C-alpha positions in Angstrom: 29.6 10.5 17.1 28.6 6.7 17.3 30.0 3.7 15.7 28.7 0.7 13.9 30.4 -2.3 12.1 29.2 -3.4 8.6 29.3 -7.1 8.5 31.2 -9.0 5.9 34.6 -10.0 4.9 36.3 -8.0 6.1 34.0 -6.2 8.2 34.1 -2.4 8.0 33.8 0.0 11.0 31.7 3.1 10.2 31.4 6.6 12.3 27.9 7.8 12.5 27.7 11.6 12.4 24.5 13.3 13.0 24.5 16.9 11.5 21.9 19.6 11.8 23.2 21.5 8.8 23.2 18.3 6.5 20.4 18.1 3.9 21.0 14.6 2.8 22.7 11.4 3.7 26.4 11.1 2.9 29.0 8.5 3.0 32.8 9.7 3.2 35.8 7.6 2.9 39.0 9.4 3.9 42.0 9.1 1.6 44.2 9.7 4.3 43.5 7.1 6.8 40.6 5.0 5.3 38.2 6.2 8.0 34.5 5.8 6.8 31.9 8.3 8.2 28.2 8.4 7.5 26.5 11.7 8.0 22.9 11.8 8.9 20.5 14.8 8.7 18.8 15.5 11.9 15.4 14.2 10.5 16.7 11.0 9.3 16.5 7.9 11.5 19.5 5.7 12.1 17.6 2.8 10.5 17.5 4.8 7.2 21.0 5.5 7.6 21.9 1.9 7.9 19.7 1.0 4.7 21.6 3.8 2.9 25.1 2.2 4.0 23.9 -1.3 2.9 23.0 0.2 -0.5 26.6 1.6 -0.8 28.3 -1.4 0.5 29.6 -2.4 -3.1 30.9 1.1 -3.8 32.5 1.2 -0.4 34.3 -1.9 -0.7 35.5 -1.2 -4.1 37.2 2.0 -3.1 38.6 0.5 0.2 40.3 -2.1 -1.9 41.8 0.5 -4.0 43.6 2.0 -1.0 47.1 1.2 -0.3 47.3 -1.1 2.5 48.7 0.3 5.9 52.1 -0.4 6.9 52.8 -1.2 10.6 56.4 -0.6 11.7 57.9 -4.0 12.6 60.9 -5.9 11.4 61.2 -6.0 7.7 58.6 -3.1 7.0 59.8 -0.6 4.2 59.5 3.0 5.4 60.3 6.1 3.2 63.0 8.4 4.8 63.2 11.7 2.9 61.8 9.8 -0.1 64.2 6.9 -0.1 62.8 3.4 1.0 64.6 2.2 4.0 64.0 -1.2 5.6 63.5 -1.5 9.2 65.5 -4.0 11.2 65.7 -4.7 14.8 68.8 -3.7 16.8 69.9 -3.7 20.4 70.6 -0.4 22.2 68.4 2.9 22.5 69.2 4.8 19.5 67.9 4.7 15.9 70.6 4.5 13.2 70.2 5.0 9.5 72.9 3.0 7.5 72.5 3.1 3.8 69.0 1.8 3.2 68.7 0.0 6.5 67.1 1.6 9.7 68.4 0.0 12.7 65.5 0.3 15.4 65.6 -0.8 18.9 62.4 -1.9 20.8 59.7 -0.5 21.0 60.2 0.0 17.3 57.3 2.1 16.4 57.5 4.7 19.1 61.4 4.7 18.9 61.2 5.3 15.2 58.4 7.9 15.2 60.4 9.9 17.8 63.6 9.8 15.6 61.6 10.8 12.5 60.1 13.8 14.4 63.3 15.0 15.5 64.6 14.7 11.8 61.7 16.4 10.6 62.1 19.6 13.2 65.7 19.8 12.1 64.8 19.9 8.6 61.9 22.1 8.8 63.7 24.6 11.0 66.5 24.8 8.7 64.3 25.3 5.6 61.9 27.7 7.6 64.9 29.8 8.8 66.3 29.9 5.2 63.1 31.1 3.8 62.2 33.5 6.3 65.6 35.3 6.2 65.2 35.3 2.2 61.8 37.0 2.9 63.0 39.2 5.7 60.3 38.4 8.1 60.7 36.1 11.3 58.4 33.5 12.4 57.6 33.3 16.2 57.5 29.6 16.7 57.7 26.3 14.9 55.4 23.4 16.0 55.1 19.6 14.6 51.8 17.6 14.6 50.5 14.8 12.9 47.6 16.4 11.0 45.4 14.7 8.5 43.9 17.5 6.6 47.0 19.8 5.8 50.5 19.6 5.5 51.3 23.2 7.3 49.8 26.3 8.5 50.8 29.9 9.5 49.0 31.9 12.2 48.4 35.4 12.2 51.0 35.7 15.1 53.6 34.2 12.9 53.5 30.6 14.3 54.4 27.9 11.8 53.0 24.4 12.2 54.1 21.4 10.0 53.1 17.8 9.6 56.0 15.7 10.9 55.3 13.2 8.1 56.9 15.5 5.6 60.1 13.8 6.5 58.8 10.8 4.7 58.4 12.9 1.5 61.4 13.7 -1.0 63.3 16.9 0.3 62.1 19.0 -2.3 58.6 18.5 -1.0 59.3 19.3 2.5 61.1 22.5 1.2 58.3 23.5 -0.9 55.8 23.2 2.1 58.3 25.3 4.1 58.6 28.1 1.6 54.7 27.8 1.2 54.1 28.5 4.9 56.8 31.1 5.2 55.2 33.0 2.4 52.0 33.3 4.5 54.1 35.7 6.8 53.8 38.3 4.1 50.6 37.2 2.4 47.8 35.7 4.6 46.0 34.3 1.6 46.4 32.6 -1.5 46.3 35.4 -3.8 48.4 36.0 -7.1 50.8 38.0 -4.8 51.0 35.1 -2.4 51.9 32.5 -5.3 54.4 35.1 -6.6 56.1 35.2 -3.1 56.3 31.4 -3.1 58.0 31.5 -6.5 60.5 34.0 -5.4 61.2 32.0 -2.5 61.2 28.5 -3.6 61.1 28.5 -7.5 59.0 25.9 -9.5 56.5 25.1 -6.8 54.1 23.3 -9.1 56.1 20.1 -9.3 56.3 19.4 -5.6 52.6 20.7 -4.9 51.5 18.1 -7.8 53.5 15.3 -5.8 51.7 16.0 -2.6 48.5 16.1 -4.4 49.3 12.7 -6.0 51.3 10.9 -3.4 50.7 12.7 -0.2 47.8 10.4 1.3 50.1 7.6 1.1 52.2 9.2 3.8 49.4 8.5 6.3 49.6 4.7 5.5 52.5 4.1 7.9 51.4 3.3 11.5 53.8 3.6 14.5 51.9 3.2 17.5 48.0 2.1 18.5 47.1 5.9 18.3 47.4 5.9 14.5 44.8 3.2 14.2 
């Protein structure tokens, strides 16, 4: 995959992707992280792709402008923790502390806060997963955290649960719903009516937190904690 820069104010970085299966040119703007990808069928030249990109520039800039701006963790930044807006303040020492609505974070602020959030996410997700697995009567084999962009959780055939650590930024009921959803896959490895009945039995009204994720979930990826998030 190559990359080009569309000139303008501001310039836009665009990833070029060549696909043997693509039948036409396509331009994709990720709602999660704002990345722009131009896919070219094998027979289409790069020059044709650039012309297509130029034609779509107005559409692209309009949609980029509609996205919420990224928030880089620094002094004064506001970050949600379990759905509550908290302001980041610099502090001495080595430990992150949450006091009221203030997050006291020693430097380097981004990595320290990310590590603290991941630890909190593991605690909350392990507790929820244990609770729902006990209710289901089926244990899971392991629990891992990642910074996934395409899904909030998954369950393997071997019973391994994976979650996005960014769920700790969402309200607690949303995190609990995702845990119940993935634990339900221990019994039903599908999204059949039987699966959703299992989620209902484990969690209750799952439609509300699911709707929140569909509406607000992409915004959880706006928060940048280190250079690898860019």
